[in-house]
N, C-alpha and C positions, 0 to 999 in steps of 0.2 A: 435449595429449590431445584438446582439443575442436575441433581444426580440421575434423573430419568430422561435426560435430554440427549438427542443426537445433533451435532453441531459441526459447522465448518467455518473456519476464519479465512477470508479470501480479500483480494484487492478489486475494487469496483471502478475506481478511477484512478489514472495515474498520468500525471503531465510533468515533464521534465524540462528543466532549463538546460540548454545545450550552449557549447561555446566552440569556437574555432580559432585556429591561428591566423586564418585569412577569412575576410568578410565573405559570409555565404549568404548572399542577398539576391534581390530580383535581378540585378544586372548580371550576376555571374550565372544564376540559373538559366536565363534565357539564351546562355551561350551553349548549353548543352544540346545535343542533336534532338531535334523536334519532329514529331509526327503527329499531325492534327493539333490537339491541345496538351499533348503529352511531351515532356522533357525527360529524356532518358539520361540519368545521371550515372548509371553503370548497368551492366547486362541484368542485374537483378532489381535496381531500384529506379522508379520513375516518379515524377512529380506532375500534378495537374493543378493550375491555378483555380481557386475558388472564388466566388463573388463575396462571399461572407467574410468578415474580417474579425481578427481577435483583439482585444484591448491592448493597447500600446504597441501594436504591429501594423505595418502598412499592408502586408500581403500574407495570404494564407494559402497553403497548398495541401491537396490530398497526396499522401505518400503511398505508393503502391510497391509491394515487394513480391516478386514472382507472382503477378496478377492478383495479388490480395490486398485489399485497402486496409493498411495496418494502423494508420493514424493521420493526423493533420499537423503539418509544420507551418509555424508562424515565423516569418522573417521581417527584415527592415524594421527594427525597434525604433520607436520615435524618441526613446531616451538617448541623448547624444552620447552618455558614458557607457551605453550598452550596444554600440554599433555592431559588435561581434557576438551578440547574445541572440539566441533563437528559442523558441518554446515548441516542444513536440508533445502532443496529447495522444495517447493510444486509444483506438477504438474499443468499445466496451467488449466486443466479441472476443478480441485477442487476448484479454486478461482471463478468460474463462476456457479457452481452448488451446490445444496443442498446436505448434511446439512452444508457445508461451512467449510473453513479452520480452523476457531476457534475451531469446534467441533472435528476435527481430532487432533489438537494441544493438546487438553485436554486428549485424549486417549494416544498420545505418551507420555505425561509427566507422566500419571498415570502407564502406562505398562512399561516404560523403566528407570524411575527415571532421565531422562534427563530434564532440566529446561531451559526455556527461559532465554537468557542473553542480546541479543541485535539484531537488524536488520542489516543483512548483505547486502542484496539488496532488494530494493523496487521500483517497477514500477507503478505509478498510472496514469491511462488513462481517459481522457475526450473524450467521443464519442458524436458526435454532428450531427444534421441532421436538415434541413429546415422543418418547419411544412408545409409550402406551397408546394404542390406537383409540381408545375410548376417550382420550383427554384432547381437547381443542387447544392448540398452541396459542390461538388468537385471544384466549383467556388472559394471557399475560398483558396484552393491550388493555383489555377491559379493566384489569387491576391498576394499570396505569391512569386510565380514564377516572376511575374512582378517586384518585388522589388529585388529578388534574383539575377537576371541577370544583375543588375546595382550596385551590392555591391563590395567594394574592394576585389580583389582576384587576383591571378597571372594571367597574361596575359590579364586582363580585363582593358582597357583603357577608357571605358565610365562609369565613376562612378558618380551616381546620389543620392545614398543612403548611410548612414552609420549606424550600429547598435548603439542604444543608450548605450548599455553596453560596448562601446569602442572596445576592442580587441576580443569581441566575433566572433568566426569563424562560418560560416554557409556554409554547403556543401549540395549538391544534388546527389542522386544515385538512379536511376530507379524511379523517382517520389516521393521519400521520402527525407524530408529535415531534416538536423541533425544540432542542435544548440549547438556547442562545440564538441570536440573530444571525443575519449574513455572515459568513465566514470569509468572504472575499472582499468586503468593503474595506477602504483604507483604515478606519478606526476600530476595526473589529479584532478580537483576540486571535483570529486566524484558526478558529476551531467552531465546529457545530456538531452535536450529537443528534441523530434522527432515529426514530423507531416507527415501524409501519409493517403491514403484511406484505412481504415480498411476493408471495404466490399471486395475489391479485395484480401486482404491477407487472410481473412477467406475463400474464395472459394479456393484460391491456396493451402492452407494448410489443408483443410478439417476440419475446426474447427466449425461445425455445432452447437455445445453447444454454442458458443458465439452468433450465431444468435438468438437461443432461449433466451438467456439472454437479447438481445436487444429487441426482441419482448415482453418479460414481463415487460420491462421498458419503452414500448411505442414508440420505434422506428420502422419504417417501413423497414422490411428486404429485400423488393423488391427495395429498393432505396439505393443510395450510403451513407455510413457513413464515416465521416472524424474523424480521431483520433488525439488528441495532447497528447503526453505521456511524462510524467517526469520519468527519469531513474536515480535513486539515490543509492548511496552506503552509508556504515556507517559513512563516512566523513560528509554526510549531516546532521546526527543526533548528531554530537559531541557537538552542542550548546544546545542540548536538553536532558540533563543527566537523567531527571526523565521520559523520553517517555518510554511508554510500548506498545508492539504490539497491545494489546486488544484496544487500543485507535483508532486503524484503523477502528474498528466497528462503531464508531461515525462519520456519514456522514459528519457532519459539520468540524469535525477535518480533515478529509481526504481531503475535499475541500481546506481547510487552507494550509495544506501541499503542496497540487498541486500548489496553487497561490504563495506560498513562493518559490517553485523551479523554477517556470516560470519566476517570477520577471518581468523584462522589456523586455525579450527576443523578443517580438513581437512589440517593438517600434523602429522606425528608423527616423534618422535625414534626412529630405528632403533638399539636399544641393542646390537645385534650388530656395528655398525660405528663406531668411535670412533677419535679421534685426540687429540693434546694440543697445545695452542697454545704460544706462546713462553714463557708463564707456568706451563706444565705442568698448565692447567686441562684437564679431560677435555671433549671435544667430540663429540658424536654426530651421525651424518649424519641429514639431515631428508628424510623421504619426503612428498612433496606429492601427496596421492591424487587431488584435483581441481584442475585449473588454469583459473581464472576469466579468463584474460587476454583473452578474447573480448569481455568486458563493459566498459562504460565505466569507466576507471580513475581519474576525477577524484575525489580524496579528499574525503570530508565532513569539513569543519573545524568544530570545536566550540569555541564560547566564546572565540574569538579576533577580535580587531578590527583585524587587519592589513590592508594594502591588498589582499593576495593574497585574504584571506577575502572582503572586500566585493566584489572582482570577481567571485569565484566565485558569490556570492549574487546579484549583479546578473544575471549570465548566466542563471541559472536562472529568475529573475523574468522576463527578457526573453523566453525560450523559452516560459514559461507564458503571458504576455500574447499572444504571436504565436499560440499554439495556440488559445486562446479566441477571438481575433479571426477566424482562419480558420474555426473553428466557427460563428461568428456569420454570416459570409458564406455559409456553406453551407446553414444551417438556419434562420437568423433566429428562434431560439428565445428567448423572453423570459427563462426561467431562465438562460440563458448570459449574457445582457445583465446580469442581477443579479450572477451570479458574477464577471463581469469588473469590474464597478463595485465590487464589494466587495474584489476582490484589488488593484486598483490604489489604493484608498482606505487600505489597511493596508500596502502595500509601496510606497515611493517610488521615482520612477524613478531610474535611475543618474545619477551626478553629471554635470550638464552637458545631460542629456536631459530630454524631455518626454513622458509617456505619451501624450498626445493626438497629438502629432506622429508618435510611433513607430506608434500604431494606424492613423492615416492612411496612413503609409508602407506598412504590411502591407496594407491595403486596396486601395490603388492598385497594388500589384505582385502581386496575386491571381494565381496561375499559370494559371488556366483561361481566360484571355483573355475576361472577361465581356462580353456584349453590352449594348445600351442599358438594358434592364430590369435586369440585374444590376448595372450600374454606378450605376443610380438607387438600388438596394438598398443598396449600399456607401456612397453619399453619405448616406443616410438613417441608416445605422448610425453613421457618423462624426458626423452631426448630433446624435444622441441621446446620444453619449458626450462631446461637446465641453465640455458645461457641468458633466460630473460628474468629469472627469479633472484631478487636480492639474497645475498648469503646471509 
């Protein structure tokens, strides 16, 4: 179905759990130099106290980096066992614009002493559009509605389809379809899938930066774009203990996480078509509404220590290190150095390999045929990393 689609997979929401060796709370923050309602943490970073609060935290702060509001920091956790825990949520615009969320995360870690601990909330979006201008992409939502109105639900007596996922509840509100209930409630699965017309939401909420992002990735901003969105909490990552947020920079890894969350949400049993197997069990035909075969099909393996799992994890880590090394060569940004150092410190190199030699290899094979000045910068980067990379 999607062979004629233009698409992009991206991050629409990212909230991180942070930790620190020393308590980073209200009492510590108000000791920083103050000007008006602004506390200057470093020459680059400042905090402004907000009136709104975040669940489980007593204080919420706007974080500004170089006069850009990059996100909100929640401190003073109300849970005694998490006194040194903080939550940071990036502003939506930061996720769609350069220099990107990983750049600012590096500055935050360098300036505050806060360190990445785990993912709190992650929303991965697949934005799609038919390449054929004569086709309306919102027809995909109408196809979904044709099935939705015949699904089991209260007061519906005309049931023709049933989700393959059994008890999966699907609801509709103002043209948006929700697969599963609230993903942030205590008893939830920690996951929800949403499908809707993104173009209308961009227009209604003034998110022109997303339109620019779409245009940069080949989508026609004058035509409708449909979004399928995975909304996940930390529960989704419990089976991935070695997962690091910087792996989200790897596009293949991002696509694999998206598919893992979607699962069989868009597959339905057609109750009007059935057969019986050799044991006389009733089998219904399955309707696959959306075919995601154009995305990376590498499965996300959870809590297994097989050789195949280790190889998959190694490949993802290698791609992440390569991506960060190339970013270093192109931009020579200190936050990227910090991010790379942290990543290779917590993620050992694949068996029989060395991160230092891998980084040196990526630098020396940089594709843009760097001149003498570029080569000198590469050697400088390798020199900086040489004494921080595990052998």
